C-alpha positions in Angstrom: 12.6 -18.7 17.3 14.4 -21.6 15.8 13.6 -23.4 12.6 14.1 -27.1 12.1 13.2 -30.2 10.1 13.7 -28.6 6.7 12.5 -30.7 3.7 12.4 -29.6 0.0 8.9 -29.2 -1.5 7.3 -27.4 -4.4 4.7 -24.6 -4.0 1.2 -25.5 -5.1 0.7 -24.7 -8.7 -2.6 -22.9 -8.1 -0.7 -20.3 -6.0 1.4 -19.4 -9.0 -1.1 -19.8 -11.8 -3.7 -17.5 -10.2 -1.1 -14.7 -10.3 0.0 -15.3 -13.9 3.5 -16.1 -12.8 5.7 -18.9 -14.1 8.3 -19.6 -11.4 11.1 -22.2 -11.1 10.3 -24.8 -8.5 10.7 -23.6 -5.0 11.6 -25.6 -2.0 9.0 -25.7 0.7 9.7 -26.1 4.4 8.4 -28.4 7.0 9.4 -26.7 10.3 8.0 -26.7 13.8 8.5 -23.6 16.0 10.1 -24.0 19.3 7.3 -24.9 21.7 9.0 -23.1 24.6 8.1 -19.8 23.0 4.5 -20.3 22.2 2.8 -18.1 24.7 1.0 -15.0 23.4 0.3 -12.2 25.8 -3.0 -10.8 24.6 -5.3 -8.1 25.8 -7.9 -9.4 28.2 -10.6 -6.9 27.5 -12.3 -7.7 24.2 -15.4 -5.9 22.9 -18.3 -8.2 22.1 -18.0 -8.3 18.3 -14.2 -8.3 17.9 -12.7 -11.7 18.3 -13.9 -14.6 20.5 -12.6 -15.0 24.0 -10.4 -17.9 22.7 -8.0 -15.4 21.4 -7.2 -14.2 24.9 -5.8 -17.6 26.0 -2.5 -19.2 25.2 -2.3 -20.6 21.7 0.1 -23.0 19.9 1.9 -21.7 16.9 1.3 -23.7 13.8 4.3 -25.2 11.9 5.8 -22.8 9.4 4.7 -25.1 6.6 1.1 -24.0 7.0 2.0 -21.0 4.9 2.8 -23.2 1.9 0.3 -26.0 2.4 -2.5 -24.7 0.2 -3.7 -22.1 2.8 -5.9 -19.5 1.1 -4.1 -16.3 0.2 -7.0 -14.3 1.3 -8.7 -13.9 4.7 -12.4 -14.7 4.8 -14.5 -12.1 3.0 -17.2 -11.3 5.5 -20.2 -9.1 4.8 -19.2 -5.8 6.4 -22.1 -3.7 4.9 -23.7 -3.1 8.3 -20.5 -1.4 9.6 -18.9 -0.1 6.5 -18.6 3.5 7.8 -16.6 2.3 10.9 -14.4 0.1 8.7 -13.9 3.1 6.4 -12.8 5.2 9.3 -15.7 7.5 10.1 -14.5 7.4 13.8 -10.8 7.1 12.9 -11.0 3.4 13.5 -11.7 3.8 17.3 -12.1 0.4 18.9 -11.0 -1.5 15.7 -7.3 -1.3 16.3 -7.2 -1.7 20.1 -7.4 -3.9 22.1 -7.2 -6.2 19.1 -7.1 -5.5 15.4 -10.6 -6.3 14.1 -10.5 -9.1 11.6 -12.8 -7.2 9.2 -10.5 -4.3 9.2 -7.4 -6.5 8.8 -8.9 -8.0 5.7 -9.7 -4.5 4.2 -6.2 -3.2 4.9 -4.7 -6.2 3.1 -7.1 -5.7 0.2 -6.1 -2.1 -0.3 -2.4 -3.1 0.1 -2.8 -5.7 -2.7 -4.4 -3.0 -4.9 -1.4 -0.8 -4.2 1.0 -3.6 -4.8 -0.4 -4.0 -8.3 1.2 -0.7 -9.3 4.6 -2.3 -8.6 3.9 -5.7 -10.1 2.7 -4.2 -13.4 5.2 -1.4 -13.7 7.6 -1.6 -16.6 10.5 0.8 -15.8 12.5 -0.3 -18.8 10.0 1.2 -21.3 9.4 4.8 -20.4 7.6 3.9 -17.2 4.6 2.2 -18.8 2.2 -0.4 -17.4 2.6 -4.0 -18.6 -1.2 -4.5 -19.0 -4.2 -2.6 -20.3 -6.7 -1.3 -17.7 -9.1 -4.1 -18.6 -6.6 -6.8 -18.0 -4.6 -5.4 -15.1 -6.1 -7.0 -12.1 -6.9 -10.3 -13.9 -3.3 -10.7 -15.0 -2.1 -10.1 -11.4 -4.5 -12.6 -9.8 -6.5 -9.9 -8.1 -9.8 -10.3 -9.9 -11.3 -11.9 -6.7 -10.9 -8.6 -4.9 -13.9 -7.4 -6.8 -12.7 -4.2 -8.5 -12.7 -3.0 -12.1 -10.0 -0.6 -13.3 -11.5 2.6 -14.8 -8.4 4.2 -16.1 -4.7 5.0 -15.6 -2.9 7.9 -14.0 0.4 9.3 -15.4 2.8 11.8 -13.9 5.6 14.0 -15.2 9.1 13.0 -14.1 10.8 16.3 -14.9 10.3 17.4 -11.3 12.4 18.1 -8.3 12.1 15.2 -5.9 14.2 14.3 -2.8 17.0 11.8 -3.0 16.8 10.4 0.5 15.0 7.2 -0.5 17.5 6.3 -3.3 19.9 4.5 -0.9 17.0 2.6 0.7 15.5 1.2 -2.5 16.8 -1.1 -5.3 15.9 1.2 -8.1 16.3 1.2 -11.9 17.0 4.4 -13.7 14.5 5.8 -16.3 14.4 8.7 -18.6 13.5 11.9 -16.9 11.1 14.3 -18.6 8.7 11.6 -19.7 5.2 10.8 -18.6 5.2 7.7 -16.4 2.5 5.4 -15.1 1.8 6.3 -11.5 -1.3 4.3 -10.7 -4.9 3.7 -11.6 -8.5 4.4 -10.6 -10.9 1.4 -10.0 -14.4 0.8 -8.7 -15.9 -2.1 -6.9 -18.1 -4.4 -8.9 -21.7 -5.3 -7.9 -20.8 -8.3 -5.7 -18.1 -6.4 -3.8 -20.3 -3.4 -3.4 -23.0 -5.5 -1.8 -20.4 -7.1 0.5 -18.9 -3.8 1.7 -22.2 -1.8 1.7 -21.4 0.9 -0.9 -19.8 1.6 -4.3 -16.1 2.0 -3.5 -13.9 4.1 -5.8 -10.2 3.4 -5.3 -7.2 5.4 -6.4 -4.0 3.4 -6.1 -0.7 5.3 -6.3 2.6 3.7 -7.2 5.5 4.3 -4.9 9.2 4.6 -5.8 10.4 2.1 -8.4 13.2 3.9 -10.1 16.2 6.0 -9.2 15.2 9.1 -11.1 12.1 9.6 -8.9 14.5 10.5 -6.1 17.1 12.0 -8.3 17.6 15.4 -6.7 19.1 16.3 -3.4 16.9 16.4 -0.4 14.6 19.3 -0.7 12.8 19.3 2.6 11.1 22.5 1.4 7.6 23.0 2.5 5.4 25.2 0.3 1.7 26.2 0.3 -0.8 23.8 -1.3 -1.6 24.8 -4.9 -5.2 26.0 -5.2 -5.4 26.4 -1.5 -8.7 27.6 -0.1 -8.9 30.8 1.8 -8.0 30.5 5.5 -5.6 27.5 4.8 -2.5 29.5 4.1 -0.6 27.9 6.9 -1.0 24.4 5.5 2.2 23.4 3.7 3.4 20.3 1.9 6.8 19.0 0.6 7.7 20.7 -2.7 8.8 17.5 -4.5 5.6 15.5 -3.7 3.4 18.4 -4.8 5.5 18.9 -8.0 5.0 15.2 -9.0 1.2 15.4 -8.2 0.6 18.7 -10.1 3.1 18.9 -12.9 2.2 18.3 -16.6 4.4 16.7 -19.3 4.5 16.1 -23.0 2.3 13.4 -24.5 3.8 9.9 -24.9 2.7 6.6 -26.4 1.5 5.6 -22.9 -0.1 8.8 -21.8 -2.3 10.6 -24.2 -3.5 13.0 -21.6 -0.8 15.4 -22.8 -2.0 18.5 -21.1 -3.2 17.1 -17.7 -1.4 16.5 -14.5 -1.7 13.4 -12.3 -4.0 15.4 -10.1 -6.3 16.3 -13.0 -6.4 12.8 -14.4 -7.3 11.2 -11.1 -9.8 13.8 -10.1 -11.5 13.7 -13.5 -12.1 9.9 -13.2 -13.2 10.1 -9.6 -15.6 12.9 -10.2 -17.1 11.1 -13.2 -17.6 7.8 -11.2 -19.1 9.6 -8.2 -21.6 11.3 -10.5 -22.4 8.1 -12.3 -23.2 6.0 -9.3 -24.9 8.7 -7.3 -27.2 9.2 -10.2 -28.2 5.5 -9.7 -29.0 6.2 -6.1 -26.0 4.4 -4.6 -23.9 5.3 -1.7 -20.3 6.0 -2.8 -17.0 6.2 -1.0 -13.5 7.1 -2.1 -10.5 5.1 -0.7 -7.0 6.2 -1.7 -4.1 3.8 -1.2 -0.4 3.9 -1.7 3.0 2.8 -0.4 6.0 5.0 0.2 5.9 7.8 -2.3 2.5 6.5 -3.3 1.2 7.1 0.2 2.4 10.7 0.0 0.5 11.2 -3.3 -2.5 9.6 -1.7 -2.6 12.3 1.0 -2.4 15.1 -1.6 -5.2 13.3 -3.6 -7.3 13.0 -0.4 -6.9 16.7 0.4 -8.0 17.7 -3.1 -10.9 15.2 -3.3 -12.3 16.2 0.1 -12.0 19.9 -0.8 -13.9 19.4 -4.1 -16.5 16.9 -2.9 -17.0 17.7 0.8 -20.0 15.3 1.1 -18.0 12.3 -0.2 -16.6 9.8 2.4 -12.8 9.9 1.8 -10.3 7.7 3.5 -6.6 6.9 3.0 -4.9 3.6 3.7 -1.2 4.0 3.4 1.9 1.9 4.0 5.4 3.1 4.9 4.6 6.7 4.0 7.0 9.6 4.6 5.9 12.9 6.2 4.1 15.0 3.6 3.4 18.3 5.2 3.3 20.3 8.4 0.8 20.1 11.3 -1.5 22.6 9.7 -1.8 20.3 6.7 -2.9 17.5 8.9 -5.3 19.7 10.7 -6.8 20.9 7.5 -7.1 17.4 6.2 -9.0 16.3 9.3 -11.2 19.4 9.0 -12.2 18.4 5.5 -13.4 15.1 6.9 -10.8 12.9 5.3 -9.6 10.0 7.5 -6.1 8.5 7.3 -4.9 5.1 8.5 -1.1 4.8 8.3 0.5 1.4 8.6 4.1 1.9 9.8 6.8 -0.8 10.5 8.8 -0.1 13.6 12.1 -0.7 11.7 11.3 1.2 8.6 13.3 4.4 8.0 11.1 6.0 5.4 8.3 7.1 7.7 10.9 9.0 9.7 11.6 11.3 6.8 11.7 14.1 6.0 12.2 15.9 9.3 14.3 13.3 11.0 15.4 15.7 13.7 12.6 18.3 13.7 9.1 16.8 13.5 5.8 16.3 15.4 7.7 14.9 18.4 9.1 18.3 19.3 7.4 20.5 21.9 4.1 22.0 21.1 5.3 25.5 20.4 7.8 24.2 17.8 5.3 21.8 16.3 3.0 24.6 15.4 5.7 26.2 13.2 5.0 26.2 9.5 8.3 24.6 8.7 8.0 21.5 10.9 7.0 18.2 9.3 4.2 16.2 11.0 2.5 12.9 10.2 -1.2 12.7 9.6 -3.9 10.3 10.8 -4.2 7.2 12.9 -1.2 4.9 13.1 -1.1 1.1 13.0 2.4 0.1 14.1 3.8 -3.3 13.2 7.1 -4.9 14.0 9.3 -7.2 11.8 10.7 -8.8 14.9 7.3 -10.3 15.7 7.3 -12.5 12.6 9.1 -15.9 12.9 9.6 -15.9 9.2 11.6 -12.7 8.7 15.4 -12.0 9.1 16.6 -9.8 11.9 19.5 -8.1 10.1 19.6 -4.6 8.7 17.7 -4.6 5.4 16.1 -1.2 4.8 14.7 -2.0 1.4 13.3 -5.3 2.6 11.7 -3.8 5.7 10.2 -1.0 3.6 8.7 -3.4 1.0 4.9 -3.4 0.7 4.7 -7.2 0.7 6.6 -7.2 4.0 4.0 -4.7 5.3 1.1 -6.9 4.2 2.7 -10.0 5.8 3.0 -8.1 9.1 -0.6 -6.8 9.0 -1.8 -10.3 8.3 0.0 -11.6 11.4 -0.8 -8.7 13.6 -3.2 -8.9 16.6 -2.2 -6.3 19.1 1.0 -4.5 20.2 1.7 -7.1 22.9 1.0 -10.3 21.0 3.1 -12.6 18.9 2.5 -13.4 15.2 -1.0 -14.6 14.5 -1.1 -18.4 14.0 -4.1 -18.1 11.7 -2.4 -15.8 9.2 -3.6 -16.7 5.7 -1.3 -14.8 3.4 1.3 -16.8 1.5 4.6 -16.2 3.2 6.6 -16.7 0.0 5.1 -13.4 -1.3 7.4 -11.5 1.0 10.4 -12.3 -1.1 8.8 -11.0 -4.3 11.2 -8.0 -4.5 13.5 -8.5 -1.6 15.3 -11.1 0.6 13.5 -10.7 3.9 12.6 -14.3 4.5 14.9 -16.5 6.6 17.3 -18.6 4.7 15.9 -21.7 6.2 12.7 -21.2 4.1 14.7 -21.5 0.9 12.5 -19.0 -1.0 14.5 -17.2 -3.7 15.1 -13.5 -3.2 13.5 -11.1 -5.7 11.9 -14.0 -7.5 9.2 -11.9 -9.2 11.8 -9.7 -10.8 13.6 -12.7 -12.3 10.5 -14.7 -13.2 9.9 -15.4 -16.9 6.9 -13.4 -18.1 5.4 -13.4 -21.5 5.0 -10.2 -23.4 1.5 -8.9 -22.6 -0.7 -9.0 -25.7 -3.3 -6.6 -24.6 -1.2 -3.5 -24.3 -0.8 -1.3 -27.4 2.9 -0.6 -27.7 5.1 1.1 -30.3 7.9 -1.3 -29.4 8.7 -4.5 -31.4 10.5 -6.2 -28.5 9.4 -5.7 -25.0 11.5 -7.7 -22.5 9.1 -7.3 -19.6 10.9 -7.1 -16.3 8.2 -6.1 -13.9 
């Protein structure tokens, strides 16, 4: 689709201030999409409570400027309490992804994506992998307070582990010191208002993906090994050595991580167990939702397996983005047997979900697939396509395609596999270029603007450093 009628504008100040970001003035676009390509071929059969029948007819695309004209960054926050189990995946999202993506589910996917994105936006790779903010101020500083979650605590992981190198060429990564304990994510819980809206007290574990070169420092391992602490009868379930090493390894105490003798697994599970006991004692329904992007999605699957094993009566779901294969088919079978539900968002052009096991994976014949050494994806897939968005470049940009903001942009515009980009998409388009250059040049949004934005030194983070040039 062609873009035209470009005029310089400045983004609304409330878009920037609510995220705590001071950016140079951007140029805004005023462009009208080519009306010869406005038809959307949508599915005709719609279940009664999905979308209205109006979505099945031809619609006009709105001008691209709608993304910058004060449109809300969030989709409407409907009360989903009556159907929270379906939205949480109790039936593996049957009827919510096809024929059309249910708007309630879309909103929840984006919400969990934003909570995962927070692990990137607050990560300070220049200072021993710490977080820029304290748990109390994390979501407020990043403009996510309206999502309705309170951070309970942080999770750190040892970096002196063997991890594959196959993502290093796909990501713009900064080096860090190996052997230290680095911030890998956080545990949060829904506040009273959000809990009432979603119908239960939701505990979230958000895992950070790859943000530095040393996380993929070693050669490709592609070595499947049994799950540590595996229950009897599950000996055939195997996971990638590097992912499990990061999840299970311990490291020395640092100024950031005072849990000197605990692994990422132990830290996360201790917080989740405590919160589950706390809210169940109050008579509340409790769920666990684990989210992550890339490497974070891999850790989310390992976390879900452990949580479902330890607390079999707890509803456990994973919402992941651009996640690589983590284990073999037996691992996926065991995860399903434990009652954990997995929703994988995958971009058609993203290379990361194809690894490891590029040549030998779940697509091979049934006899080979059952082999313990064959990688296989887990869960229900929601496949999006960068070519559907009129805002994104078409060239080869593996890092940009793999970016979490790109994923959330595509989910926000997704309706069904045969449709175009949703005209009513609410999410600010300029967020896509936060850490990449995926937006078309005509939009005149600077690339990697978040990385280069001027941030003040956070005042609420105890730090041994006198000068902290925050670059997150």
